[in-house]
C-alpha positions in Angstrom: -31.7 -43.0 25.8 -33.3 -46.2 27.0 -36.9 -47.5 26.9 -39.0 -50.3 28.0 -40.1 -51.3 24.5 -36.5 -51.6 23.2 -35.4 -53.6 26.2 -38.3 -56.1 25.9 -37.5 -56.6 22.2 -33.8 -57.4 22.8 -34.5 -59.7 25.7 -37.2 -61.6 23.7 -34.8 -62.2 20.9 -32.4 -64.1 23.2 -34.7 -66.6 24.7 -34.2 -70.2 23.4 -37.7 -71.3 22.4 -36.8 -74.9 23.4 -36.0 -73.8 26.9 -39.5 -72.4 27.1 -41.1 -75.6 26.0 -41.8 -74.4 22.4 -41.1 -76.8 19.6 -39.2 -75.3 16.7 -38.4 -76.5 13.1 -36.3 -75.4 10.2 -39.0 -73.0 8.9 -38.8 -70.7 11.9 -37.3 -67.4 11.0 -37.5 -65.6 14.3 -34.6 -65.3 16.7 -35.8 -66.0 20.2 -39.5 -65.9 21.1 -42.3 -64.4 19.0 -44.4 -61.7 20.6 -47.5 -63.9 20.9 -45.3 -66.6 22.6 -44.1 -64.1 25.2 -47.7 -63.0 25.8 -49.0 -66.5 26.2 -46.2 -67.6 28.6 -46.6 -64.4 30.6 -50.4 -64.7 30.9 -51.2 -61.4 29.2 -53.1 -60.7 26.0 -51.2 -60.5 22.7 -52.6 -57.0 22.0 -51.3 -55.7 25.4 -47.8 -57.2 24.9 -47.6 -55.7 21.4 -48.6 -52.3 22.8 -45.8 -52.7 25.4 -43.2 -53.3 22.7 -44.6 -50.4 20.7 -44.3 -48.1 23.6 -48.1 -47.5 23.8 -48.7 -49.2 27.2 -46.5 -47.6 29.8 -47.9 -48.7 33.1 -47.6 -52.5 33.5 -48.4 -53.9 36.9 -45.9 -55.5 39.2 -47.5 -58.9 38.4 -47.0 -58.4 34.6 -43.4 -57.3 35.1 -42.7 -60.3 37.3 -44.2 -62.6 34.7 -42.2 -61.0 31.9 -39.0 -61.2 33.9 -39.6 -64.9 34.5 -40.4 -65.7 30.8 -37.4 -63.6 29.5 -35.0 -65.2 32.0 -33.8 -61.9 33.4 -31.1 -61.9 36.1 -31.4 -59.7 39.2 -29.7 -56.6 37.5 -31.9 -56.9 34.4 -35.0 -57.4 36.5 -34.3 -54.2 38.4 -33.6 -52.4 35.1 -37.0 -53.6 33.7 -38.9 -52.3 36.7 -37.0 -49.0 36.6 -37.9 -48.5 32.9 -41.5 -49.3 33.6 -41.7 -46.6 36.3 -40.0 -43.9 34.3 -43.1 -42.1 33.1 -44.5 -42.1 36.7 -41.4 -41.0 38.5 -38.2 -39.5 37.0 -35.0 -39.9 38.9 -33.2 -36.5 39.6 -29.8 -36.3 37.9 -27.2 -36.0 40.7 -24.6 -33.2 40.7 -22.7 -31.1 43.1 -19.1 -31.0 44.4 -17.1 -33.8 45.9 -17.0 -33.3 49.6 -13.6 -32.4 51.0 -13.8 -35.2 53.5 -13.9 -37.7 50.6 -10.8 -36.1 49.1 -9.0 -36.6 52.5 -10.0 -40.3 52.4 -8.5 -40.6 48.9 -5.2 -39.2 50.3 -5.3 -41.9 53.0 -5.3 -44.7 50.3 -1.5 -44.8 49.6 -0.9 -48.3 48.4 -3.5 -48.6 45.7 -5.0 -46.4 42.9 -8.3 -45.0 44.1 -10.9 -42.8 42.4 -14.3 -41.3 42.8 -16.5 -41.8 39.7 -20.0 -40.8 38.8 -22.7 -42.7 36.8 -21.4 -41.2 33.6 -18.0 -42.8 34.2 -16.5 -39.3 34.8 -13.6 -39.5 37.3 -14.3 -36.7 39.7 -11.2 -37.2 42.0 -8.4 -39.6 42.3 -5.3 -40.2 44.5 -1.7 -39.9 43.4 -1.3 -43.5 42.4 -4.4 -43.4 40.2 -2.8 -40.5 38.3 0.4 -42.5 37.9 -1.4 -45.6 36.6 -3.2 -43.5 33.9 -0.1 -41.4 33.2 -2.1 -38.2 33.7 -4.1 -36.4 36.4 -7.3 -38.4 36.5 -9.9 -35.7 37.3 -11.6 -34.8 34.1 -11.0 -38.3 32.6 -14.1 -40.1 31.3 -13.2 -43.8 31.4 -15.8 -44.8 28.7 -14.4 -42.2 26.3 -10.9 -43.4 27.2 -11.8 -47.0 26.4 -13.6 -46.4 23.1 -12.0 -43.3 21.6 -8.4 -43.2 23.0 -6.9 -46.4 24.2 -8.8 -49.0 22.1 -7.4 -52.5 22.2 -3.7 -51.6 22.1 -3.5 -49.4 25.1 -3.7 -49.4 28.9 -6.4 -52.0 29.2 -5.0 -55.5 28.8 -8.5 -57.0 28.7 -10.0 -54.3 26.5 -12.9 -56.3 25.1 -14.2 -57.3 28.6 -13.8 -53.7 29.8 -15.9 -52.4 26.9 -18.7 -54.9 27.8 -18.7 -53.7 31.4 -18.6 -50.0 30.4 -21.6 -50.3 28.0 -23.5 -52.3 30.4 -23.0 -49.7 33.1 -24.0 -46.8 30.8 -27.1 -48.7 29.8 -28.0 -49.0 33.5 -27.3 -45.4 34.1 -29.4 -44.3 31.1 -32.4 -46.2 32.5 -31.9 -44.6 35.9 -31.3 -41.0 34.7 -33.3 -40.7 31.4 -33.2 -36.9 31.6 -29.5 -36.5 32.0 -28.5 -34.5 28.9 -24.8 -34.9 29.6 -25.1 -38.6 29.7 -27.1 -38.6 26.4 -24.4 -36.4 24.8 -21.7 -38.8 25.9 -23.6 -41.8 24.5 -24.0 -40.0 21.2 -20.3 -39.1 21.1 -19.3 -42.7 21.7 -21.8 -44.0 19.1 -20.5 -41.6 16.5 -16.8 -42.4 17.2 -16.8 -46.2 17.9 -18.3 -49.0 15.8 -17.8 -51.4 18.7 -19.8 -49.1 21.0 -22.6 -49.0 18.5 -22.8 -52.8 18.3 -22.7 -53.3 22.1 -25.2 -50.5 22.7 -27.7 -52.2 20.4 -27.6 -55.4 22.5 -29.1 -53.5 25.4 -27.1 -55.4 28.0 -27.1 -54.0 31.5 -24.3 -54.6 34.1 -23.7 -53.3 37.6 -20.1 -52.4 38.6 -19.3 -54.1 41.9 -15.9 -55.8 42.0 -13.6 -58.0 39.9 -10.3 -58.5 38.1 -8.8 -55.6 36.2 -5.6 -56.0 34.2 -3.6 -52.9 33.1 -0.7 -52.7 30.7 1.4 -49.9 32.0 4.1 -48.6 29.5 6.8 -48.5 32.1 5.7 -51.2 34.7 4.2 -53.8 32.4 1.2 -55.9 33.4 -0.6 -55.1 36.6 -3.3 -57.7 37.6 -5.4 -55.8 40.1 -8.7 -56.3 42.0 -11.3 -53.5 41.6 -13.7 -53.0 44.5 -16.6 -50.5 44.1 -18.0 -48.7 47.1 -21.3 -46.9 46.5 -21.3 -43.6 48.4 -24.1 -43.4 50.9 -25.4 -40.0 49.8 -27.7 -41.1 47.0 -25.5 -39.4 44.4 -24.9 -42.5 42.2 -21.2 -42.0 42.8 -18.7 -44.7 43.8 -15.2 -45.0 45.2 -13.1 -47.4 43.2 -10.0 -49.0 44.8 -7.6 -51.1 42.7 -5.6 -53.4 45.0 -3.0 -56.0 44.5 -2.8 -59.4 46.2 -0.1 -59.5 48.9 3.1 -60.9 47.6 2.0 -60.8 44.0 4.0 -59.3 41.1 1.3 -56.6 40.9 2.1 -55.5 44.5 5.7 -55.1 43.5 4.5 -53.3 40.4 2.5 -50.8 42.3 5.5 -50.1 44.6 7.6 -49.5 41.6 5.0 -47.2 40.1 4.8 -45.2 43.3 8.6 -44.9 43.2 8.6 -43.6 39.6 6.4 -40.7 40.6 7.9 -40.0 44.0 8.2 -36.3 43.4 4.6 -35.9 42.1 2.4 -33.8 44.4 -0.7 -35.4 45.7 -2.8 -32.3 44.9 -2.1 -32.8 41.2 -3.9 -36.1 41.3 -7.0 -35.4 43.4 -8.1 -31.9 42.4 -11.9 -32.0 41.8 -13.2 -32.6 38.3 -14.0 -29.1 36.9 -17.0 -30.3 35.0 -18.6 -31.7 38.1 -17.9 -28.5 40.0 -20.2 -26.5 37.7 -22.8 -29.2 37.0 -26.1 -28.7 38.8 -28.5 -30.6 36.6 
């Protein structure tokens, strides 16, 4: 799903030669740096770097990786991704699975003023509270938010900033593919998205990686209207790669009023309908 050679090629093509001190003229036909230029700037032989990009040298040292990260201008997330890809053949990360602990479901029930969900590295929603179900207009367990973005809602649906959301989703899936290269369900999802969405194919080819942490999320609810929320991601401390996502509204904001109205619209909805465990996750033991 992801490999060191492909990542190096895409990063190399984005480096401005002038920023690396390389003079360019109108005859240059290469986007970014040439292979020999990366090799020279990194202090490695051209032959060795070519073998890296061809997938024939799979154990670069930490010093080589540090030099490549510097020359290619990688940020912290990209640098960690590079090291992970380089270590794949030596140590494969176990694909997480198993059930959502009942204690976590209780925590979701305690979050009453904001939509909250538990999501895995595939962007499968494993559990969610009542308000999350009302935001999405359906029980959220079983929902895959990447599939929802690219194959269901597109740019006219729930996500008011759809294009930005797609960038974030593809960047996250790229990061997950590097961490769990043996995850067949993740590979199947990526194949499905590539078959069904031209935008996904274009973004995937860019090989960008992004980590979900926090930030602005704007939803366009069919009954409430625009909801400008803040998403905060809390990594669960069990090594499962799962996160709890909470979508809060600023105090006194129109979005806070909107969430109150949303909760009132579904006042008769039972909480259990929203946070039942994702059935796929319950049987997954890869």
